[in-house]
N, C-alpha and C positions, 0 to 999 in steps of 0.2 A: 328578586330574578329580574331580569332585565332582557326585554327582548326588542330587537332595534330593526326595522326593515330598511332597506334602501334599494335603489332602479328604477323606481316609478317616474314616469315624465309623460311626457308628449308625444304619441308616434302617429304614423299613417296606417291604413288599413295594408295588410302584408308585412307589414316590416315584424322587428320580435324586440324582443325585451327579455332580459336577465335581472329578477328580483335577488336580493341577497338577506339575510335573517341573520344578524348576529345576535346570541344568547349568552349570556355571561349569570351568575350564581349559581347555576346550576348543576351537575353530574350532568354532563351534556348526552352521553352515550347511552346514558338511561333510560334516556325521554323517547317517545315517539314524536316528530317532528311532523308538522302538517301544514298547506297554506287553503287559505278559505276566501274569500269574496263576498263586498257585499255591496247593490248598489239601495241609493238613499231609497225607504218605503217597500224592501224586501230584504227575505231572511239570507242571514249568510250562509253562503254555498259553500261546500268543500270539494276541494281542487284535488288534491293527491297526499298523501301519508308514505315518512317513509322510518322503517324501523331502524331498530341494529340489532342484526346486521344488518347492513341494506340491501339483503336480498327479498325483505318484505317492503314491499312497494304496492302501493293502491292508487288507483286512477277515478276521478268520476268518470263513469260511461259518454260523457257528452264531451268533455273535454279530451280523453286519453287520443294520443297523437300527434297531438300539437304542443302540449304541456309536458315536462320533464323534471321530477322532483332529484334534488343527492344532496348529499351532506358531505361535509368534511368535519370528521368529529376530531381532530388535532385543531381545528381553527374554531372550533363550537361554531358552524355556522350551515347553514340550511337556503339551499337556491332552488329557484324556480327559472328554468328556462321556459319562455312563451315566445312559439314562432306561428308566423301567418294569421298575424292578430287582426281581430275584426272589432268593428264600434260596437257591438255587443261583451265585449269584452271589458271595456270599459266600465272602473269599478273601484272599491276602494281595498286592497291586498292586503289581508292580513296572516302574520305566520304565529303557531300555535306547538306549544310544547306538552304534553300529558306525559304523568307518569301517574303518580298518587295525587297527585297537584296537575292541575291544571293553568298554562298560562298563555296570554296573548302580547301580541306585540300593537303597536300606535296603529300600524295601518301605515301602505304606500299608495298613492293617488296613481292609476294607470290609465291614460286617457287615449283611445285611438280615435280618431278625426281625420279624415280628408284635409 
């Protein structure tokens, strides 16, 4: 099983980024996909999760409204659209696949700085 995140980078406050996570080696449609983030020295934080059917979507209360999760089962991919980014959104962003087993990607760095 492999989860590969991409789309991170350096942006200015107020800008947007779209993260992607490509999954392989698993029956993608059977997994709940989620995004998390982590700042050094802090616990990994839940952002959003999306099940299948895609009507099952959950967000962190603190991030709901700026971040949007989506998935494309035909392409085995999950996305995180991040708008109105703030410096406090700076973190490593991870995708996770959850079913009977759990798998994590290696993460992608997002840095929000003037």
